[in-house]
C-alpha positions in Angstrom: 15.5 80.3 61.3 18.3 81.6 63.5 19.9 80.8 67.1 18.7 82.4 70.0 21.3 83.7 72.3 19.4 83.7 75.3 18.2 80.3 74.7 20.1 78.4 72.1 17.3 77.1 70.0 17.0 77.7 66.9 13.4 80.3 66.0 12.0 82.1 63.7 13.0 85.9 62.5 12.5 88.6 60.4 16.2 89.1 59.8 16.8 86.4 57.5 14.0 86.1 54.9 15.1 83.7 52.5 14.9 79.9 52.9 17.3 77.0 53.5 18.4 73.8 54.5 21.0 72.0 55.6 23.4 69.0 53.7 24.3 66.2 56.2 28.3 65.7 56.5 30.1 64.0 53.8 26.7 63.2 52.7 28.3 61.9 49.0 31.3 61.9 47.6 30.9 65.7 46.0 30.2 67.3 49.4 33.4 65.5 51.0 35.2 67.0 48.4 34.5 70.6 49.2 34.7 70.3 52.7 38.5 69.0 51.9 39.0 71.6 50.2 37.3 74.3 52.6 39.7 72.4 55.2 42.7 72.9 52.9 42.1 76.5 52.3 40.9 77.5 56.1 44.0 75.4 57.5 40.7 74.5 59.9 40.3 70.6 61.1 37.0 69.0 58.7 35.8 67.9 61.8 35.2 71.5 63.6 33.1 72.1 60.6 29.2 72.4 61.0 26.5 70.5 58.5 26.7 72.9 54.8 24.3 75.2 55.1 22.3 76.1 51.8 20.5 79.2 51.5 17.7 80.3 49.1 17.5 84.2 48.7 14.2 85.5 46.2 13.8 89.0 44.9 13.3 91.1 48.3 15.0 88.9 50.7 17.4 89.4 52.6 19.5 88.6 55.7 20.4 91.6 58.5 23.6 92.1 59.9 24.5 90.0 62.7 27.5 88.4 64.1 28.1 84.7 63.2 30.1 84.2 66.5 28.1 83.3 69.9 27.7 86.2 72.5 25.7 84.7 75.0 28.1 82.3 76.9 25.2 79.8 78.0 24.9 79.1 74.2 28.8 79.2 73.8 28.8 76.7 76.3 27.0 74.2 73.8 29.7 73.7 71.1 32.8 75.8 70.8 32.6 79.3 69.7 32.3 79.3 65.7 36.4 81.2 64.3 35.3 81.2 60.8 32.6 81.5 57.9 32.9 79.9 54.5 29.9 81.5 52.2 30.3 80.1 48.5 28.3 82.1 46.1 25.5 79.1 44.1 24.5 81.8 41.5 25.0 85.3 39.8 22.2 88.0 41.1 21.6 90.7 39.2 21.1 92.9 41.7 21.3 93.3 45.0 22.6 90.4 47.4 25.3 91.8 48.2 27.8 90.4 51.1 28.2 93.5 53.9 30.9 94.4 56.4 29.9 98.0 57.6 32.0 97.7 59.8 34.9 96.8 57.9 37.8 99.1 57.8 38.4 99.0 53.8 34.7 100.3 53.3 36.5 103.3 52.6 39.5 102.2 50.2 36.6 100.6 48.2 34.6 103.1 45.5 31.5 101.9 44.1 29.0 102.9 41.5 25.4 102.2 40.5 26.0 98.6 40.2 26.0 98.3 43.8 22.5 98.3 46.0 21.6 101.2 48.5 22.0 98.5 51.0 25.8 97.1 50.0 27.1 101.4 49.8 27.5 100.6 54.2 30.2 99.3 54.2 32.9 97.1 52.7 30.3 94.7 49.8 31.2 91.8 48.0 29.1 90.8 45.5 28.2 87.2 44.6 29.8 85.6 41.6 29.5 81.9 40.8 31.5 79.2 41.8 32.7 82.1 44.6 33.6 81.8 47.5 33.9 84.3 50.6 36.4 83.9 53.7 36.4 85.7 57.0 37.2 85.3 60.1 34.5 86.0 63.7 37.0 85.7 66.2 40.5 87.4 66.8 43.7 84.8 67.7 43.1 85.0 71.4 39.7 83.4 71.0 37.7 86.4 71.4 35.1 88.2 69.4 36.4 90.1 66.3 33.3 92.9 66.1 34.3 94.2 62.7 33.0 90.5 61.4 29.5 92.5 61.6 28.1 91.6 58.3 24.6 91.1 56.3 23.3 90.0 53.0 21.6 92.8 50.9 18.5 92.7 49.9 18.1 90.9 45.8 16.6 93.7 43.6 17.3 91.2 40.8 17.6 87.7 40.1 17.9 85.4 43.2 20.5 84.5 45.0 22.0 80.7 46.6 24.8 80.3 48.8 26.1 77.8 50.6 27.5 78.5 54.4 29.8 76.5 56.7 30.7 77.8 60.2 33.5 76.4 61.7 34.5 76.2 65.3 37.3 75.8 67.2 36.9 72.6 68.0 34.9 69.3 66.6 31.9 69.6 66.2 31.2 66.5 68.1 33.2 66.1 71.0 31.9 66.8 74.6 33.4 68.6 77.1 34.6 72.7 77.0 37.7 73.9 76.5 37.5 77.1 78.9 40.5 78.9 81.3 39.8 80.6 84.6 37.6 83.2 83.5 35.1 80.5 81.5 36.8 81.9 78.2 36.4 79.3 75.5 39.4 79.3 74.2 39.9 76.3 71.8 42.6 77.5 70.0 44.8 76.2 73.0 43.5 72.2 72.1 44.6 72.9 68.5 48.5 73.9 69.9 48.1 77.3 68.5 49.6 79.0 71.1 51.3 78.1 74.6 49.5 79.4 77.4 50.5 82.5 78.6 51.4 83.8 75.0 49.2 84.5 72.0 47.0 86.6 73.4 45.9 85.1 76.4 47.6 87.6 78.8 48.7 84.4 81.6 45.2 82.9 81.7 45.8 78.9 82.8 43.5 77.8 79.8 42.3 73.7 81.3 42.5 72.9 77.8 46.6 72.9 77.6 47.0 70.4 80.2 49.7 72.0 80.6 48.6 73.9 84.6 46.2 72.6 86.5 42.7 73.6 86.4 
């Protein structure tokens, strides 16, 4: 299942062919400890994190290139946008299953041999390794989407892949209400004190969530 940008509903998609399920937040001591470590690593509050999504990829299964941020305003305002993604690799993969970033400038610096899949050759790639974790940010500091975060999960060629994803929002995922500026842009960074009004690349827009200027 993936999130439909137009409706906000979960829909079946051929872009993601893995199977998966969610763990309840803080459902036990192990999950609670993992969430605390992710918060310490990312410097983002625990309450901003979505539930951990465990994924299983069998031979040939993949996740086509996509972005994790919400591009459609209607969907975005159902909850604040996704600031960061943490991808935890729970197994080794004999071949394939890499996470690839086609728009990353770092792809020009990465040399690859025959151990990398054809899919991984299309950008900067990370091989899955049991116990490793990958952190990347989906938004710029001004809250605007970063297209360089465009990424995908390459098809598994040999073996199987287990992973767990943690998406982290601009604000508490349980919190109601929108944090928007006068143009309707979701700027939850202001709510957690990342900048003052008119600073940090906000271009002087008055963010309602700052409580500094009137709406």
